[in-house]
N, C-alpha and C positions, 0 to 999 in steps of 0.2 A: 687832863688838860696838866701842863708841868705847874706846880707850885713852888713856892719858898719856903726852902725847909730852912732848921736852924743852923748857923754858922758851924763848924766841926763832924757833919754828920758824915761821917765814912761812907762813900758807893759800898756795900755791901755784893753786890755786883761786879765788882772791878779786884775781888780780892783772888790774886792769882797765883799759886803755889808754883814756885821757881826752882832750880838747884842752884847750891851756891854759884857764886860769879854771875851768872846773869842777870843784867838788868834793860830794862827799857821796859815791860809790860807791867810789871809789880807797878810801878807811879807814875803809870802814862794817864792815868784817868783822874787820879788824886786831886785834881783842880777843879773837877766839874762842877762838884757838888755847890762848894765854896762860890763859885763864879755865877751859878744858876741861883742859888741864895741872893745874892745883891742885883739880880735883874730885877728892873721896876717893871709893873704891867705894860704890855708895848713894845717893849725894847725887842726887838728881835736879838737874834743872832747870824754871825757870818760865817760863811766855811771857806777857805782857801786848801786849792791844791797846789805846792808847791812843784814846778817843774824847772826845768835848768832856762829853759828858753820863752815860757808864758806862767799865767798864774791864773787858776781856774778860780771864779768866784762863784758861790751861793748863798742864797740869803731864806731864812727861814720868813714863816708866817710870824704876825704880832703873837697868835698862839703859841708858839713855840712847839707846833706838830709836824709842819710840812716844808720840807727843801725844795726850793725850786731855784736852778741854775740861773745864774744873773749874768756872767761877761769872761769874758778870757782876757787878758789883759798881758803885751809884750813885755818882758821882764828888761827893763833898761838900767841905770843905777839903784842902787838900795833906796837911796832918797826919794827918788822920782815914785818907785813902786808906793813906798810907806805914805807918800801925799796924797797917791791915786787911794789906795784903799782905805785911810783916813777920811777921805771926800766922799767915798762911796758910804764907810759908817757915818758919817754926820746925816749926809742924806736921807739914811734909811731908818735913821733910829736903832743902829748896833749897841750892845748891851757888853757882848763880850764877842769875843773872834775861837773856832774853832778850826785849828789845822793841823791838816792830816800828816802823820807821821811816819816816812816808809820807812818800817823795820824791816830787818832780813827775814827770810822765811821760818828759822829757829826764834823769832822774837827778839833776838839781838841786835842792836845798831851799829849801824855802819855809817862811811862816810857821809851820805844823805842823809842820812837821820841826823848827824853831828851840826852838817848844815841847817838843817829845818828848824834845829835849836836855837841857832846862834842867830836867824831871821825873828823868830820868835822873839828872842831875849833882845834885839834891837828894836823889833817894831813896835811890842808894848809900852814903852814910855813917850813913844810919838802916837799911841792909836789913844793912848791914857783909857784903856779898858782893858780886862781882863782878856788873855790870850792862855786857852789848854787845847791839849795835844788829842787827836784822835787816830788809832791803827788804820791804816790807810793801805794795808796791804792786800793786793789784787782788784782794789778799786778801778783803776785803769784797765784793766782785764775783762773787768763784770760790764760796766760800761760800753767797752768796744764789743762785748760778743753779745750785749743787748741791741747796739746799732746794727750789726751785721745782720740780726735777724728781722730786723727792722727794714731790711735791704737799703741801707743808706749808703748812699755813694761815699768813697773815699773819703774827695775835697769835702762834703758835708761831715763826714765823721771828724776831719781833723780840726774842722771848726767849731763841732760839738764839744770833743771827748774830754777837755779841760773842766770846762763849765758842768759838766755833769758828771764827772768824777767829784768835783767840788761838791755838789749836788749828794752825791752817794754817802761822802767820810759825813757832811752834816746831820744827811739822814740817817746815818749807824747812831750818833751822839743822840739825835733829840730821840728815836729808840728806846734809846738805854737808858736816857734823862725819864723817859715813860714811866720808866720803872721802878726809879729810886723814891725812896718815902718822901712822903711829904709831909708840911708842917703839922697838917692834919693829923697823922699817921703817928707824929710823937707825943699826941695826947691821949692815945690811946694806951690802957692798960697793959 
């Protein structure tokens, strides 16, 4: 189970060696530990997979161990998308939001990553909850392959892929967060 841990605890698992001039990965997970530290018992996490036409949405359980696909919304204007996400977050008792960051394969940020950062920057004040990023590289491909192996029809795959990709992203973050030091660990010599 995820435990709260003191503010300022850095995620040792997120320390990534990088070459001068590279961005993205080194600071990608910096906000996770503080965001989780501020969560109250029973608050869930919401996962978002931002596409150009849709937004896949996933939800964690109250113990923050398992991510489940929730729904896919068709993108409209930002304000409408943000209001929909805020309504879902309020309804399910969400304490923080995890957005998939579409990094290039070399770890650099391209135009889609910049658009994701802008979306998050605008969404944060509306949600009034922490918004953090998680590397989403190959998430849609992994989900599509799983659906193909399950012999899912093309129409059904199109219906499921975005919300399942959001669950894949959120589950990756939950698995990672489960390896972070807890407040109990900080008392150990």
